[in-house]
C-alpha positions, 0 to 999 in steps of 0.5 A: 792587858796584853793582846792574845797571840794570834796562834790562840785565836787561830786555835779557837777559830779551828775549834769553832769550825770543827763544831760548826761542821759537826753540828751541820752533820748532826742536823738529821740525828733522829730520836733514838736508842735511850731517849725514846724510853724516857720520852715514853715515860714522860708521855705516859705521865702526861696521860695520867700514869704514875711513875714507878707504880705504872712504869717499872724503870730505874731512872730518877724522876728528874729525868722524867721532868726534863723529858716532860718539858722537852715534849711540851716545848719541842714536841715528840718528833725528830726535829724537836728532839734535835732542837732540844739537844742543841739547846741543852748543848749550848746551855752546857757549853755556856756554863763551862765557858762561864766557869773558865771566863776569869782565865781569859776570853779565848779560854772561855770560848775554847772551853765551850767549843771543846765540850760541844765538839766532844758531844757532837762527835759522839753520835745520835745515840748520845743525845739525851743520855742522863749523864749529858743532861747532868753536866750543866747542873754540875758546871753551874754548881762549880761556878756558884762555889767558885764565885762565892769564894772570889766574892767574899761579900756574896752568898747568893752564888752558893744558893743558886749553885746548890739549887743546880746541884740538887736538881742534878742529883734528881737526874743522876744521884751520883752527883751527890759525891760531887756535892760532898766534895764541894761542901768540904771545899766550902767549909775549908775555904770559909774556915781558913779565913777567906771570908771577911771578918768584922775587925771592930768586933774582933778587936773588942772581943779579943783573940778568940773572936776571929776564930769564933767568927770564922767558925760561924762563917764556915757553918753559915756558908755550909748550911746555905749550900747544903740547904739549897741542894736539899730544896730540889730533892724535897720538891721532887720527893713531894711531887712523887708523894702527891702522885702516889709514886713514892712507895713504888720508887722506894721498892725499885731503888731499895729492892732492885736498883741497888742490890741487883741492877747495880751489879748487872752488865759489868764488862770483863774489860772496859773500853769505849769507842775511840778511847784514844781521844782521851790521851791528848785530853788527859795529857793537856789537862796534866800540862795545864793543871801542872802549869797552874801549880808550878806558877803558884796560880792554883786558886780556888777555881782550879780546886773546884775544877780539880774536884770536878775531874775527880768526881768525873773519874769516880762517876765513870768508874763507880758505875762499873758499866764502861759505857761511853756516856758515863764519861760526860761529867769528866769531859765537862770538867776536862774541857775547862781544865784543858784550856785553863792555862792556854791564854796565860801561857800564850801571853807570857810566851811560855814553853809549856804553851807548845805541848798544851796547844799540841794536845788541844789540836790532837784532841780536836783532830781525833774528835773530828774523825770520831764525829765523821764516823759516828754521823753515819753509824749503820746500827742507828739506821738499822734501828730506825728502820726497825722502829718504822717497820714495827709501827707499820705492822701494827698501825691501824690494827690496835683499837682503843683499849687494846694492849701491846706488850714488848719484850725488849730493852732498847732495840726499838719496842718502846720507841714504836709504842711511843709512835703508836701511842700504845700502852702495855698491859703491865708496867714493865718497859724491859724484859731483862729484869726477868732473866738475872738473879732469877732465884731471888725473891725480888725477881720472883715477885716481878715475874709474878706481877708481870704474869698477873698483869698479862692475864688481867689484860691479855695484849693483842700483840706481843713483840719479842726482840731477839737481842737480850741484855746483857746476853741472850736471844730468843731462847731466853723466854725458855728461862721464864716458863710462865711467859713461854706457856702464855706465848704458846697461846699466840700465833706468829703474826710476822717474823722479821730481822731482830723481832717476832710479832705474836698476835692473840 
């Protein structure tokens, strides 16, 4: 084996330095934005609440289980959340490195570091996003299929790869598309004779035996992988059934999530913060994949990564929201593809190594600039202050049995309830459900349910947040006459920047 050129080691060292600096700057990141919502659901489940039936939320149950584990192991504070995020990031980076390992030690190390830099450059609000939590499951599934294709006598990697992918689907069902792609690949690889055949049996049975054996091998491999994917789905479904959550979950998915929510919040023009960082990444991936094809080294592991890249694009585009964190699956596989050919090109002294290294350096530089900016985001500090102000306003004023209803999306309401350990009189964590598609029977039923819960257990306080989603301000309550009438029976306890506290 040739000694890796010094330039490759220097690139990896520079990436390690970048990751170290970004990780140090992230040490004070708080629990913020979307993550407290799932923490609140997990806390309520731990207190005996039934998901979906007692908490109206569109996320899949695997997210709740992960947050339950995080609360149990790391606690509900900022420091515990920071430790969980770094632990999850380390696991994801190691999974990416393992997928890239056959292409060289420098490639593996660089792959893990690139993904780590991507995450740490995103800022505190990216921590705990479902798409980020999904990444290690996707990478492990890809690794399992790649290892199976390269080790013909083993099918255990198909089993644990399928289990990982099934667990990922419970976090984000969009991963089912990746499952379809990998199932097709498994069938093709097995069918085209990449699996060993029993030559003695083939010679005894005649020319048709190899075809029959190939078909059986393909079927067995697909069945093992598919069955492994199904196991976590059945386990989570059984949990929902045992606790009594399945009917409410089905109603939310079939009656609200698919027909209504999936169309909500689609931007006129898609963009995300510092999208320019994807230009060198995309160029580097093209150089790397193109080099593998040109040198006829494009093997099954490359194909697995290519399917991951395709899925990552579909994952982002298919959700139609244009949110930056929907790019996480694409970033995970792009990190692998970007570095895949680096060590080989450097060892061989190929000219293609120059543009590839330039893309890696440019991506690292832009991620560093993005990370410095994201570390001191003013809106995150403002949201932290808002959470603390609401907690201070209500702390000591809520007796056992008192309820607090927040009318919010992600602006601090549920986070404040998490800190206060307060419960709402209704199952509605957000209020945007009441203001879109208002004439549909589903939204009318949700409005009626909200008002019935409000009347059955009148909250001591109602906190109305100014910013609605995807649009609207305080005036949005005028579109919900029943809520407006009930608020008229409350007095304004305090009015602050971004929210109003009403007291009964």
